[in-house]
DORO-639666 format. One record per residue (C-alpha): x, y negated, z; chain; residue in three letters. Coordinates in steps of 0.1 Angstrom, whole numbers. Each point is the difference from the previous one (the first is absolute). Layout:
BEGIN
<x->X, y->Y, z->Z, unit->A, code->ALA>
...
END
This chain:
BEGIN
<x->-207, y->-611, z->-603, unit->A, code->MET>
<x->-2, y->13, z->-35, unit->A, code->TYR>
<x->21, y->14, z->-28, unit->A, code->VAL>
<x->2, y->-25, z->-29, unit->A, code->GLN>
<x->20, y->22, z->-24, unit->A, code->HIS>
<x->12, y->36, z->-1, unit->A, code->LEU>
<x->27, y->13, z->-23, unit->A, code->SER>
<x->9, y->37, z->-4, unit->A, code->LEU>
<x->30, y->15, z->-17, unit->A, code->THR>
<x->3, y->38, z->-4, unit->A, code->ASP>
<x->-25, y->5, z->28, unit->A, code->PHE>
<x->-21, y->31, z->-4, unit->A, code->ARG>
<x->-16, y->-1, z->-35, unit->A, code->THR>
<x->10, y->-36, z->-7, unit->A, code->TYR>
<x->32, y->-8, z->-18, unit->A, code->SER>
<x->-8, y->-37, z->3, unit->A, code->GLN>
<x->-32, y->-18, z->9, unit->A, code->VAL>
<x->-9, y->-35, z->12, unit->A, code->GLU>
<x->-31, y->-4, z->21, unit->A, code->VAL>
<x->-12, y->-36, z->6, unit->A, code->PRO>
<x->-22, y->-1, z->31, unit->A, code->LEU>
<x->-20, y->-26, z->20, unit->A, code->GLU>
<x->-17, y->-4, z->33, unit->A, code->ALA>
<x->-35, y->16, z->4, unit->A, code->GLY>
<x->-10, y->33, z->-16, unit->A, code->VAL>
<x->18, y->18, z->-28, unit->A, code->THR>
<x->-12, y->32, z->-14, unit->A, code->VAL>
<x->20, y->26, z->-20, unit->A, code->PHE>
<x->-22, y->23, z->-20, unit->A, code->VAL>
<x->11, y->31, z->-19, unit->A, code->GLY>
<x->-4, y->37, z->-2, unit->A, code->PRO>
<x->19, y->23, z->24, unit->A, code->ASN>
<x->36, y->5, z->-9, unit->A, code->GLY>
<x->5, y->-32, z->-20, unit->A, code->VAL>
<x->20, y->-17, z->27, unit->A, code->GLY>
<x->-23, y->-24, z->19, unit->A, code->LYS>
<x->10, y->14, z->34, unit->A, code->THR>
<x->37, y->-4, z->-9, unit->A, code->ASN>
<x->-6, y->-38, z->0, unit->A, code->ILE>
<x->-15, y->-2, z->35, unit->A, code->VAL>
<x->25, y->26, z->12, unit->A, code->GLU>
<x->28, y->-23, z->-10, unit->A, code->ALA>
<x->-15, y->-29, z->19, unit->A, code->ILE>
<x->-4, y->22, z->31, unit->A, code->GLY>
<x->36, y->10, z->-4, unit->A, code->TYR>
<x->11, y->-36, z->0, unit->A, code->LEU>
<x->-16, y->-3, z->34, unit->A, code->ALA>
<x->9, y->32, z->17, unit->A, code->SER>
<x->29, y->14, z->-21, unit->A, code->LEU>
<x->-19, y->33, z->-2, unit->A, code->SER>
<x->-27, y->15, z->-22, unit->A, code->SER>
<x->-35, y->10, z->12, unit->A, code->HIS>
<x->2, y->29, z->-25, unit->A, code->ARG>
<x->34, y->17, z->4, unit->A, code->VAL>
<x->25, y->3, z->29, unit->A, code->SER>
<x->31, y->-6, z->-21, unit->A, code->SER>
<x->11, y->-28, z->-24, unit->A, code->ASP>
<x->11, y->23, z->-29, unit->A, code->LYS>
<x->-34, y->4, z->-16, unit->A, code->PRO>
<x->-3, y->-38, z->-2, unit->A, code->LEU>
<x->29, y->-2, z->-25, unit->A, code->ILE>
<x->-10, y->5, z->-37, unit->A, code->ALA>
<x->13, y->32, z->-16, unit->A, code->PHE>
<x->36, y->-4, z->-13, unit->A, code->ASN>
<x->4, y->-33, z->18, unit->A, code->ALA>
<x->26, y->-6, z->28, unit->A, code->GLU>
<x->-20, y->-26, z->19, unit->A, code->ARG>
<x->-33, y->-18, z->2, unit->A, code->ALA>
<x->-6, y->-37, z->6, unit->A, code->LEU>
<x->-30, y->-14, z->18, unit->A, code->VAL>
<x->-1, y->-38, z->0, unit->A, code->ARG>
<x->-27, y->-21, z->16, unit->A, code->GLY>
<x->-7, y->-38, z->4, unit->A, code->ARG>
<x->-18, y->-5, z->32, unit->A, code->LEU>
<x->-20, y->-30, z->12, unit->A, code->VAL>
<x->-5, y->-7, z->37, unit->A, code->ARG>
<x->-17, y->-33, z->7, unit->A, code->GLY>
<x->22, y->-26, z->-18, unit->A, code->THR>
<x->31, y->23, z->-2, unit->A, code->GLN>
<x->9, y->22, z->-30, unit->A, code->THR>
<x->25, y->28, z->5, unit->A, code->THR>
<x->14, y->24, z->-26, unit->A, code->SER>
<x->8, y->36, z->11, unit->A, code->VAL>
<x->17, y->26, z->-21, unit->A, code->GLU>
<x->6, y->36, z->11, unit->A, code->VAL>
<x->23, y->23, z->-19, unit->A, code->GLU>
<x->-8, y->37, z->4, unit->A, code->ILE>
<x->30, y->21, z->-7, unit->A, code->ASN>
<x->2, y->37, z->-6, unit->A, code->ALA>
<x->36, y->6, z->12, unit->A, code->ASP>
<x->7, y->-28, z->24, unit->A, code->ARG>
<x->-16, y->-22, z->26, unit->A, code->SER>
<x->-28, y->-23, z->-11, unit->A, code->ASN>
<x->7, y->-37, z->-1, unit->A, code->ARG>
<x->-20, y->-32, z->1, unit->A, code->ALA>
<x->2, y->-36, z->-11, unit->A, code->ARG>
<x->-19, y->-28, z->17, unit->A, code->ILE>
<x->-4, y->-32, z->-20, unit->A, code->ASN>
<x->26, y->12, z->-25, unit->A, code->ARG>
<x->28, y->0, z->26, unit->A, code->ALA>
<x->28, y->26, z->2, unit->A, code->ASN>
<x->-12, y->36, z->5, unit->A, code->PRO>
<x->-7, y->11, z->36, unit->A, code->VAL>
<x->-13, y->31, z->16, unit->A, code->ARG>
<x->-35, y->10, z->-11, unit->A, code->ALA>
<x->-11, y->-1, z->36, unit->A, code->SER>
<x->7, y->-37, z->1, unit->A, code->ASP>
<x->-30, y->-5, z->-23, unit->A, code->ALA>
<x->-24, y->18, z->23, unit->A, code->ALA>
<x->-28, y->-21, z->15, unit->A, code->GLY>
<x->2, y->-29, z->-25, unit->A, code->ILE>
<x->-31, y->14, z->-17, unit->A, code->LEU>
<x->-28, y->16, z->21, unit->A, code->ARG>
<x->-25, y->23, z->-16, unit->A, code->THR>
<x->-28, y->23, z->12, unit->A, code->VAL>
<x->-6, y->28, z->-25, unit->A, code->LEU>
<x->-32, y->22, z->-2, unit->A, code->PHE>
<x->3, y->32, z->-21, unit->A, code->ALA>
<x->-16, y->34, z->-3, unit->A, code->PRO>
<x->31, y->14, z->17, unit->A, code->GLU>
<x->-13, y->-17, z->32, unit->A, code->ASP>
<x->-24, y->29, z->6, unit->A, code->LEU>
<x->31, y->19, z->13, unit->A, code->ALA>
<x->1, y->-25, z->29, unit->A, code->LEU>
<x->-31, y->18, z->13, unit->A, code->VAL>
<x->0, y->34, z->-16, unit->A, code->LYS>
<x->38, y->6, z->-3, unit->A, code->GLY>
<x->27, y->12, z->24, unit->A, code->ASP>
<x->14, y->-22, z->27, unit->A, code->PRO>
<x->29, y->-13, z->-21, unit->A, code->SER>
<x->-24, y->-21, z->-20, unit->A, code->ASN>
<x->-13, y->-18, z->31, unit->A, code->ARG>
<x->35, y->-4, z->14, unit->A, code->ARG>
<x->12, y->-16, z->-32, unit->A, code->ARG>
<x->-30, y->-23, z->0, unit->A, code->PHE>
<x->8, y->-12, z->34, unit->A, code->LEU>
<x->38, y->-4, z->-7, unit->A, code->ASP>
<x->-7, y->-19, z->-32, unit->A, code->ASP>
<x->-23, y->-24, z->18, unit->A, code->LEU>
<x->26, y->-4, z->27, unit->A, code->MET>
<x->27, y->-10, z->-25, unit->A, code->VAL>
<x->-24, y->-23, z->-19, unit->A, code->THR>
<x->-7, y->-19, z->32, unit->A, code->LEU>
<x->37, y->-2, z->9, unit->A, code->LEU>
<x->24, y->10, z->-28, unit->A, code->PRO>
<x->29, y->4, z->23, unit->A, code->HIS>
<x->-17, y->29, z->16, unit->A, code->ARG>
<x->8, y->21, z->-31, unit->A, code->ALA>
<x->32, y->11, z->17, unit->A, code->GLY>
<x->-19, y->16, z->29, unit->A, code->ILE>
<x->-14, y->29, z->-21, unit->A, code->SER>
<x->33, y->4, z->-18, unit->A, code->ALA>
<x->20, y->2, z->32, unit->A, code->ASP>
<x->-24, y->26, z->14, unit->A, code->TYR>
<x->1, y->22, z->-31, unit->A, code->GLU>
<x->38, y->-1, z->0, unit->A, code->ARG>
<x->2, y->11, z->36, unit->A, code->VAL>
<x->-27, y->27, z->-5, unit->A, code->LEU>
<x->19, y->15, z->-29, unit->A, code->LYS>
<x->32, y->3, z->20, unit->A, code->GLN>
<x->-18, y->15, z->30, unit->A, code->ARG>
<x->-18, y->25, z->-21, unit->A, code->ASN>
<x->33, y->10, z->-16, unit->A, code->ALA>
<x->14, y->7, z->35, unit->A, code->LEU>
<x->-31, y->20, z->11, unit->A, code->LEU>
<x->2, y->20, z->-32, unit->A, code->LYS>
<x->37, y->7, z->5, unit->A, code->SER>
<x->-5, y->10, z->37, unit->A, code->ALA>
<x->-28, y->24, z->-10, unit->A, code->ARG>
<x->21, y->15, z->-28, unit->A, code->ALA>
<x->29, y->7, z->24, unit->A, code->SER>
<x->-23, y->21, z->22, unit->A, code->GLY>
<x->15, y->-15, z->31, unit->A, code->LYS>
<x->-6, y->-34, z->16, unit->A, code->PHE>
<x->35, y->-10, z->13, unit->A, code->THR>
<x->11, y->-28, z->24, unit->A, code->ALA>
<x->13, y->-19, z->-30, unit->A, code->SER>
<x->-35, y->2, z->-17, unit->A, code->HIS>
<x->-16, y->-12, z->32, unit->A, code->GLU>
<x->23, y->-30, z->4, unit->A, code->ALA>
<x->-4, y->-10, z->-36, unit->A, code->THR>
<x->-38, y->5, z->2, unit->A, code->LEU>
<x->-2, y->-23, z->31, unit->A, code->ASP>
<x->16, y->-27, z->-21, unit->A, code->VAL>
<x->-24, y->4, z->-29, unit->A, code->TRP>
<x->-29, y->2, z->24, unit->A, code->ASP>
<x->9, y->-35, z->12, unit->A, code->GLN>
<x->4, y->-14, z->-35, unit->A, code->HIS>
<x->-33, y->16, z->-11, unit->A, code->LEU>
<x->-18, y->-13, z->31, unit->A, code->ALA>
<x->12, y->-35, z->-5, unit->A, code->GLU>
<x->-8, y->-2, z->-37, unit->A, code->ALA>
<x->-33, y->19, z->5, unit->A, code->GLY>
<x->-11, y->-23, z->28, unit->A, code->ALA>
<x->6, y->-31, z->-22, unit->A, code->ARG>
<x->-21, y->15, z->-28, unit->A, code->LEU>
<x->-27, y->13, z->23, unit->A, code->LEU>
<x->-3, y->-34, z->18, unit->A, code->HIS>
<x->-2, y->-19, z->-34, unit->A, code->ALA>
<x->-28, y->24, z->-12, unit->A, code->ARG>
<x->-20, y->-3, z->31, unit->A, code->LEU>
<x->2, y->-38, z->-1, unit->A, code->VAL>
<x->-11, y->-1, z->-37, unit->A, code->VAL>
<x->-28, y->24, z->5, unit->A, code->LEU>
<x->-14, y->-20, z->30, unit->A, code->SER>
<x->0, y->-31, z->-23, unit->A, code->GLN>
<x->-17, y->19, z->-28, unit->A, code->LEU>
<x->-28, y->16, z->20, unit->A, code->LYS>
<x->-25, y->-29, z->2, unit->A, code->PRO>
<x->5, y->-8, z->-37, unit->A, code->HIS>
<x->-6, y->36, z->-9, unit->A, code->LEU>
<x->-32, y->0, z->20, unit->A, code->GLU>
<x->-11, y->-32, z->-17, unit->A, code->ARG>
<x->9, y->12, z->-35, unit->A, code->ALA>
<x->-19, y->33, z->4, unit->A, code->TYR>
<x->-31, y->-18, z->13, unit->A, code->HIS>
<x->1, y->-23, z->-31, unit->A, code->GLN>
<x->3, y->28, z->-24, unit->A, code->LEU>
<x->-28, y->22, z->14, unit->A, code->THR>
<x->-34, y->-3, z->17, unit->A, code->ASP>
<x->17, y->-5, z->34, unit->A, code->GLY>
<x->-14, y->32, z->15, unit->A, code->SER>
<x->34, y->14, z->9, unit->A, code->LYS>
<x->31, y->-16, z->16, unit->A, code->VAL>
<x->34, y->7, z->-14, unit->A, code->ALA>
<x->28, y->6, z->25, unit->A, code->VAL>
<x->37, y->8, z->-5, unit->A, code->ALA>
<x->19, y->16, z->28, unit->A, code->THR>
<x->37, y->9, z->1, unit->A, code->TYR>
<x->9, y->37, z->7, unit->A, code->ARG>
<x->35, y->2, z->14, unit->A, code->SER>
<x->20, y->32, z->5, unit->A, code->SER>
<x->13, y->-16, z->32, unit->A, code->LEU>
<x->-35, y->4, z->16, unit->A, code->SER>
<x->-5, y->37, z->8, unit->A, code->GLY>
<x->19, y->13, z->-30, unit->A, code->ALA>
<x->-9, y->36, z->-8, unit->A, code->ASP>
<x->20, y->28, z->-17, unit->A, code->ASP>
<x->-7, y->-14, z->-34, unit->A, code->ASP>
<x->11, y->-35, z->10, unit->A, code->GLY>
<x->-36, y->-14, z->0, unit->A, code->GLY>
<x->-9, y->-23, z->28, unit->A, code->GLY>
<x->-29, y->-15, z->19, unit->A, code->ALA>
<x->-15, y->-32, z->-11, unit->A, code->SER>
<x->16, y->-33, z->11, unit->A, code->GLU>
<x->-9, y->-11, z->35, unit->A, code->ASP>
<x->4, y->-34, z->18, unit->A, code->ASP>
<x->31, y->12, z->17, unit->A, code->THR>
<x->19, y->7, z->-32, unit->A, code->LEU>
<x->-12, y->-32, z->-17, unit->A, code->SER>
<x->11, y->-21, z->30, unit->A, code->SER>
<x->36, y->14, z->2, unit->A, code->LEU>
<x->30, y->-21, z->-11, unit->A, code->SER>
<x->26, y->13, z->-25, unit->A, code->VAL>
<x->23, y->9, z->29, unit->A, code->GLU>
<x->-28, y->19, z->18, unit->A, code->GLU>
<x->-9, y->18, z->-31, unit->A, code->LEU>
<x->36, y->10, z->-5, unit->A, code->THR>
<x->1, y->16, z->35, unit->A, code->GLU>
<x->-33, y->18, z->-6, unit->A, code->LYS>
<x->13, y->12, z->-34, unit->A, code->PHE>
<x->32, y->15, z->16, unit->A, code->ILE>
<x->-20, y->17, z->27, unit->A, code->ALA>
<x->-24, y->16, z->-26, unit->A, code->VAL>
<x->30, y->11, z->-21, unit->A, code->LEU>
<x->15, y->19, z->30, unit->A, code->LEU>
<x->-33, y->18, z->6, unit->A, code->VAL>
<x->-1, y->11, z->-36, unit->A, code->HIS>
<x->37, y->7, z->-5, unit->A, code->ARG>
<x->-4, y->38, z->0, unit->A, code->LYS>
<x->-28, y->0, z->-25, unit->A, code->LYS>
<x->20, y->-23, z->-23, unit->A, code->GLU>
<x->30, y->22, z->2, unit->A, code->LEU>
<x->-20, y->31, z->-7, unit->A, code->ASP>
<x->-15, y->-17, z->-31, unit->A, code->ARG>
<x->30, y->-20, z->-10, unit->A, code->GLY>
<x->-20, y->-32, z->-5, unit->A, code->ILE>
<x->-11, y->-31, z->19, unit->A, code->SER>
<x->-35, y->4, z->13, unit->A, code->LEU>
<x->-5, y->-33, z->18, unit->A, code->VAL>
<x->1, y->-35, z->-14, unit->A, code->GLY>
<x->-17, y->-25, z->-23, unit->A, code->PRO>
<x->5, y->24, z->-29, unit->A, code->HIS>
<x->-25, y->23, z->16, unit->A, code->ARG>
<x->-26, y->-26, z->9, unit->A, code->ASP>
<x->-34, y->-8, z->-16, unit->A, code->ASP>
<x->-28, y->-26, z->1, unit->A, code->VAL>
<x->-34, y->13, z->8, unit->A, code->ASP>
<x->-27, y->-17, z->-21, unit->A, code->LEU>
<x->-34, y->3, z->16, unit->A, code->VAL>
<x->-35, y->-9, z->-12, unit->A, code->LEU>
<x->-28, y->-2, z->25, unit->A, code->GLY>
<x->19, y->21, z->25, unit->A, code->GLY>
<x->10, y->28, z->-25, unit->A, code->THR>
<x->34, y->4, z->-17, unit->A, code->VAL>
<x->-5, y->-10, z->-36, unit->A, code->ALA>
<x->23, y->26, z->-16, unit->A, code->LYS>
<x->-20, y->31, z->-9, unit->A, code->GLY>
<x->-33, y->-15, z->12, unit->A, code->TYR>
<x->-6, y->-34, z->-17, unit->A, code->ALA>
<x->-20, y->0, z->-32, unit->A, code->SER>
<x->16, y->-10, z->-33, unit->A, code->HIS>
<x->-15, y->-35, z->3, unit->A, code->GLY>
<x->11, y->-4, z->36, unit->A, code->GLU>
<x->35, y->12, z->-9, unit->A, code->THR>
<x->2, y->-26, z->-28, unit->A, code->TRP>
<x->-13, y->-28, z->23, unit->A, code->SER>
<x->25, y->9, z->27, unit->A, code->LEU>
<x->29, y->1, z->-24, unit->A, code->ALA>
<x->-10, y->-34, z->-14, unit->A, code->LEU>
<x->-5, y->-13, z->36, unit->A, code->ALA>
<x->35, y->9, z->9, unit->A, code->LEU>
<x->13, y->-21, z->-30, unit->A, code->ARG>
<x->-25, y->-28, z->6, unit->A, code->LEU>
<x->9, y->-1, z->37, unit->A, code->GLY>
<x->36, y->-3, z->-10, unit->A, code->SER>
<x->-9, y->-30, z->-22, unit->A, code->TYR>
<x->-18, y->-17, z->30, unit->A, code->TYR>
<x->30, y->7, z->22, unit->A, code->LEU>
<x->24, y->-15, z->-24, unit->A, code->LEU>
<x->-22, y->-31, z->-3, unit->A, code->ILE>
<x->-1, y->-3, z->38, unit->A, code->GLU>
<x->38, y->5, z->1, unit->A, code->ASP>
<x->7, y->-31, z->-22, unit->A, code->ASP>
<x->-23, y->-29, z->-2, unit->A, code->HIS>
<x->22, y->-23, z->-20, unit->A, code->THR>
<x->-13, y->-12, z->-34, unit->A, code->PRO>
<x->4, y->25, z->-28, unit->A, code->GLY>
<x->9, y->29, z->23, unit->A, code->ALA>
<x->-31, y->21, z->-9, unit->A, code->THR>
<x->11, y->34, z->-15, unit->A, code->PRO>
<x->-7, y->9, z->-36, unit->A, code->VAL>
<x->-28, y->26, z->-1, unit->A, code->LEU>
<x->4, y->29, z->-25, unit->A, code->ILE>
<x->-28, y->24, z->-8, unit->A, code->LEU>
<x->13, y->28, z->-21, unit->A, code->ASP>
<x->-29, y->20, z->-16, unit->A, code->ASP>
<x->-20, y->-2, z->32, unit->A, code->VAL>
<x->-35, y->-11, z->-12, unit->A, code->PHE>
<x->-5, y->31, z->-21, unit->A, code->ALA>
<x->1, y->21, z->32, unit->A, code->GLU>
<x->-27, y->-20, z->19, unit->A, code->LEU>
<x->-37, y->0, z->-1, unit->A, code->ASP>
<x->-19, y->-32, z->-10, unit->A, code->ALA>
<x->-4, y->-11, z->37, unit->A, code->SER>
<x->36, y->3, z->9, unit->A, code->ARG>
<x->11, y->-16, z->-33, unit->A, code->ARG>
<x->-21, y->-31, z->8, unit->A, code->LYS>
<x->12, y->-2, z->36, unit->A, code->LYS>
<x->37, y->4, z->-9, unit->A, code->LEU>
<x->-3, y->-26, z->-28, unit->A, code->ALA>
<x->-16, y->-25, z->24, unit->A, code->ALA>
<x->28, y->4, z->25, unit->A, code->ILE>
<x->29, y->-3, z->-23, unit->A, code->VAL>
<x->-14, y->-25, z->-25, unit->A, code->GLY>
<x->12, y->-29, z->21, unit->A, code->GLY>
<x->36, y->10, z->2, unit->A, code->ALA>
<x->26, y->-23, z->-16, unit->A, code->GLU>
<x->9, y->26, z->-26, unit->A, code->GLN>
<x->-17, y->33, z->-7, unit->A, code->VAL>
<x->14, y->25, z->-26, unit->A, code->LEU>
<x->-23, y->27, z->-11, unit->A, code->VAL>
<x->5, y->30, z->-23, unit->A, code->THR>
<x->-29, y->20, z->-16, unit->A, code->ALA>
<x->-5, y->25, z->-28, unit->A, code->ALA>
<x->-31, y->-19, z->-13, unit->A, code->VAL>
<x->-13, y->-35, z->7, unit->A, code->SER>
<x->-33, y->14, z->12, unit->A, code->ASP>
<x->18, y->13, z->32, unit->A, code->ASP>
<x->7, y->-36, z->11, unit->A, code->ILE>
<x->-28, y->-17, z->20, unit->A, code->PRO>
<x->-14, y->-31, z->-17, unit->A, code->GLU>
<x->10, y->-21, z->30, unit->A, code->SER>
<x->37, y->5, z->-8, unit->A, code->LEU>
<x->2, y->-23, z->-30, unit->A, code->VAL>
<x->35, y->-9, z->-11, unit->A, code->GLY>
<x->25, y->2, z->-28, unit->A, code->HIS>
<x->1, y->34, z->-17, unit->A, code->GLN>
<x->28, y->19, z->-18, unit->A, code->PHE>
<x->-5, y->30, z->-23, unit->A, code->GLN>
<x->29, y->23, z->7, unit->A, code->VAL>
<x->13, y->18, z->-31, unit->A, code->VAL>
<x->30, y->23, z->-4, unit->A, code->PRO>
<x->31, y->-20, z->7, unit->A, code->GLY>
<x->-17, y->-33, z->6, unit->A, code->GLY>
<x->-30, y->-22, z->8, unit->A, code->LEU>
<x->-27, y->-20, z->-20, unit->A, code->VAL>
<x->-16, y->-29, z->17, unit->A, code->SER>
<x->-38, y->2, z->-1, unit->A, code->SER>
<x->-8, y->-33, z->17, unit->A, code->GLY>
<x->-25, y->-4, z->28, unit->A, code->THR>
END
């Protein structure tokens, strides 16, 4: 799979830009702040309907514009598909597929698959649990786009339940009415949470061997990378943290997880009422990343942290390839200003791994940051546009 053409209208710093692309390696070179990341961010948005840089869509729309348009012509095997996403400031986003009538933006999810490496990925190792939860949920949706509703359903129920807990706490008295209503929301939360937890556990189990393989490829192989799910359903403490995943939790069905969820909620009901917030559920979970038997966060060196973050993305790439063997299904690889952060050895290893992908898009501040093995078409990024520099 590759992007053959990209067109942006009022997206970030671009009022209008046309970017002809091809299979193989394409490099975008330009100083920081000139807009090279905006280009690959737009391609990532076409795939996931979200940005790797910001949590909301508003910053993606150019100043004083009401909407932004991202259009891509995609090639998968012998099939060409055009996808357009309209990002709106004041109403729901829309999409067009092959110039048909507008549909919900979510209908365009999954047509393009990308795996994006960026400096922000260090947060997957060094940052708070929300970064690792989002990584897992994004991968879950990439594998099966219809799963996007699982997280949304859970967040909606969680918001309602938290509002009830806050109201009960503010009243100073937990009444029979509060209890009956909370029982109902406990059931809703348990059902939605069990579906989300089960999906995460399945995805993580699929990712684990690919993560181990990728970390071994990027390093000298002296340490093994392991990812373990930490669920608040397993020995949740006062702060909502939990014990690491065990075989029992991983083997439970959605129905069995729902029952366990309800039981744990009852145990923690008084604590939740005292604090006015839900202390148990997937929103409190984490993924433990371990190198050589030691948790990476706070202990891994800078090089190890970078290698582990890259291995998470590269492992995702391998998993997506394994998920779909049809011709042209290989995801587009995007490396956003990554090589500048790596030493010579890691640059060489990463370039050797990704060089064989059907399409690789690379951004860099200077050409010297790009390993010689990643030879391809090059664009010089200038304010508001691009200048082709050839190969």
